[in-house]
N, C-alpha and C positions, 0 to 999 in steps of 0.2 A: 293192431298195428304190427307190421312185420319189421323186426329188428336185426340187426347183423349178429353174427357169431361173437358170443363173449367168450374170450379166452381166459380172462381173469376178472374176478369181482371182489372188491374189497370195501367193505362197509366200515369206513374209519370211525364214524360216530353215527348217531341217529340223524345228523344233518350234512354229512360228508360221505361222498361216494367217489370211488376210483374204479374205472372199468378199462379193460384192454379189449379192443374190439379188432377183429379181422374183417376187412372190407373185400369180400369176395367179388371178383370181376362180374359174377352173374346176379348181383343184387339188382333188383328193379330199377333203382334210382340212377343207376349208370346208364341204362338204356335211353337213348334219345337226347341225353344231355351232353351235347357235343359228340356226336357218334364217332368222329375220328380221333378225339381226345377226351375220353369220358373224365368227368370229375363228379364229386359228390355235391349236389346242390346245397346251398346254404340253408334253405328252407327245410331241407331233410335233416340237417344237423340240429337246427332248433327243435324240429319235432322229436327227434330221437331224445334230446335232453328232457323234454316234457314227458315222453314215454317211460324213460328209466326213472324219473323223479316219481311218476305215479306207481309204477311196478315195484320199485325197490324201496324208495323212501316213503311210500304210502300217501303221497300228496294227491288229492282229488280236487284240484283247483283249476279254473279256467285261466287261459291266457289273457292278459290284459295289455301288454305292450313289451317293447325292447329297448334297451339303452346301450350304448356304447358297444355295439356289435361290430367286430372286425373280422375280416377274412384276409389273412395274410399269405396263406399258402394253400393251394388246392389239395384236397384229400383224393387220392387216386386209387384205382382198383388194384386189389392184392397188398395193400398197406395194412400194417399193424398200427393201431391208432390208440392213444391213451385218452380218455374222457374223464375230466375232473368236474364234479358237480358238487356245489355248496349251497345248501338251503339256508337263506337268511330269514328266519321266521319273522322277526320283528319287522322287516321292511317287506315282507311278502315278496321275496326275490330270489331267484335262482341264478347263481353266478357259474359260468361254465367255461371249460377251456379244452380244446381238442389240441393234442400235440403228436408229432412224429419224432420219436427220439427226444433230442433237445429243442427242436423247432416247434414254436407255437404256430399251429395251423389257423385257428380261429378262436375267438373269444367273445364273451358278451354277458348281458345281464337281462334276465326275462323277468318281468313283473307279472304276478299273478292276482286275480280277484281275491279279496280277503274272504 
């Protein structure tokens, strides 16, 4: 999986992660997703949460479903984005939030197979 440039990585605890990402305009996911006004697809955002949960938190679990997913603001090329991931082990759920500055861009809950 190809992930964006990580500017800062903070493992707050063994279940909480904060990443600062740079969304370079040449990322594969911007190509073809609205060529005149590229945005980062929602499916990519979910995929990155899964990828970082596996790579950094050590989770090796399969995707089961999503709940309460909201895309409130597009993520654009050349933006710096904060990604918060919390692993709720007892619920087998990843809770995530992408933000740009104080503005929440997207958020949701991903259920994983036990």
